N, C-alpha and C positions, 0 to 999 in steps of 0.2 A: 136855218139859224135859231129857230125858237127853241128847237130840239137842243142844241148846242147851250144856250142860255141857260136852259133848264136842267141840264146835266151840270152844268158848273155851279148853279145854285144849290142843287142837291149835294154836291161834293163838299162846297163851303160849309152848308149847314151841317153835314157830317163831321167835317173837320172841327167845327166849332163845338160840338157835342163832346167830342172825345176830349179835346183841350180843356173843357169844362169839367169833364168827370175825372181827370187824372188827378188834379190836386185834391179832390174830395176822396179818391181812392187811396191817395198817398197819407192823407190824414186818419185815415182809418186804423183802429187797433184790433190785431188779430187775436181771436179766441181759440186756443188749440183744442179746448176740450169738445167745442161744438163745429169746428172747422169753418167758422165764419168770421167775416171782418165787420168790426162794428165802429159808429163812431165815438171817439171819446167822450164826448158830451153825453151820449145815450149811456155809456159804460159809468161814468161817474154819477149821473142822476140815478141810474137805478141802484147803486151802490148805497144810496140812500135809503132804500126801502127796509122795513124791519125784517129781522131774521125770522124765517117761518117756522123755525124749531128752536126755542130758546134754550140755552143751556140749564140744566138741572142738577142739584146735589141729590144723589140717589144712594141706596142701600147697595152693597156689592159684597156678593159671597164667592166671587171666583178664586180661581188658585194662584191668582198672580199678585205679587207683592207690591207694596205703594211705590210709585214713581214709574209704574209700567203703563204703557199705553195698548188699549186693546181696541181692534178694529173690528166691529160686527158688520161685515159687508152686506149681508142679507136684511139686516135691521137698519142699516144706514145711520149707525150710530157709532160714535168713538167714546172710549170710557177712559179716564186717567184716573187710576187707581189711587186712593188715599189711605191713610191709616184708619183704624177701628171700623172696618168693613164699610167703607164709603167710597163713592167715586163721583167725579164730575162727568155728566153724560152730556155730550155735544151732537148734535145733528150734524151730517156730514154728505158729500157727494163723493160718489165712487165711480169706478171705471165700468163703461158701457160693455155691452156685449163684446166679447172677444179681448177684452182689456183688464179683466179681473185676474186678480191673483191671491195668493195665500202664502204665509210664511213668517218666520220669526227672524228679527234683524235688530239693530241698535241704532239710535240716532247719532250719525257720525259728524253732522255738522248743523248749525242753526245761522240764519241770516236775517237781518232785518231789510225789509224793502228790498229784496234780492233782485239782482239782474236775471236775466233768463236767456240761456243758450238753446235753444231747441235739440233735441237728441236727432241724430243722423236718421233714424227710421221716421221720426216725424216729419224732418225736411224732404224725405224720400217720398212721404204721402202727400206732403203740402210743399210742393216746390217753391212757391214765392215767399214762404215764410222768412222773415230776416234772420240772418245770422247770429245776432244778438239784439236784445231789447232791454234797456236799462230798466232798473228798479223805478217804482212809481206807482200812482193809483191806476193807471191804465194797463199795469203789466199783469199779465194772467196769473203770476205767482201771489199776487196781493201784497198784504202788510207783512208777512212773516214767512219763512220756508224752514222746516226741519228736514234735513235730507236723512234718508234710510239706508244705513249701509252703504254699499257699492252698488246699490240698484239705481236705475233712473227716477225712481219714485220718490215723492215728497208729501209731507203733510204740509199744506199751504194754503193761505188765504184765498180769496176771490173778490173781485168786484161785483160778480153776479149772484148775490144771495138767494134769488129766487131759483137757483139750480141745486140748493140744499135739499137733500132728500132724494136726490135724483141720481140715476145711473149715467152720467154724461162725460166723464173724464177719460183720459188716456191711460189710466192707471193710478195717478195720482189720488190721495185722499184730500178733499177740500172742505174749507169751513169757511164761514163767514170771517171777514176781516178783524171783527170785534172777538169773535170765539178764538180765531188762531193767535191773536196778541196775548189772549188770556193762557191759552194752552202752552204758548212760548215760554211765558213768565213761570209755569210750573215744570217744563220738561227740561231735564239734563242731558247735555251731551253723554252718551254711553247708555241712555236708558233703553230697555228692552222695548220694540215694537212688535206685537202679535197681531197678524192679519188672518182673520177667519174668513172664509166664504161663507 
């Protein structure tokens, strides 16, 4: 009889643990770049950290005309080319191993606080991803997104500024929310984007 009572007590305890954990998991926010689930309060609190790589106005003697976005993946910097041989230099997060790419495209669309529909390839890798996540502070795309041609890639914000300067994404180029808002105000639809490895 004692074994039976013990078994019931263990089962009730396990059930209570699962029931208590379910709401916590449901409240978490998925970060597609690190393939982890995080508490929204942690994401929002972390978003208040200072940008580890502040933007700078720099001299620029590259071959690209003003209005061009140049991504230097190895340097983990993005340059928005200005007139008079200058550029705004931003710190960025880039694709992790196996997700880096290079090429030239144009900005095909811009969005403020964009919603996120995970691509089929990403949902295949991480089956429990939501089919859609509305825009907002906890959304992985952050405050702004600039869509790169017909690719799956974007220049977008992040609520994880501590990842700037790292190779953590699934191919998108991420900036802090403050920096992506600044870049968004400069970049026009149709602008050239050049990504170098």
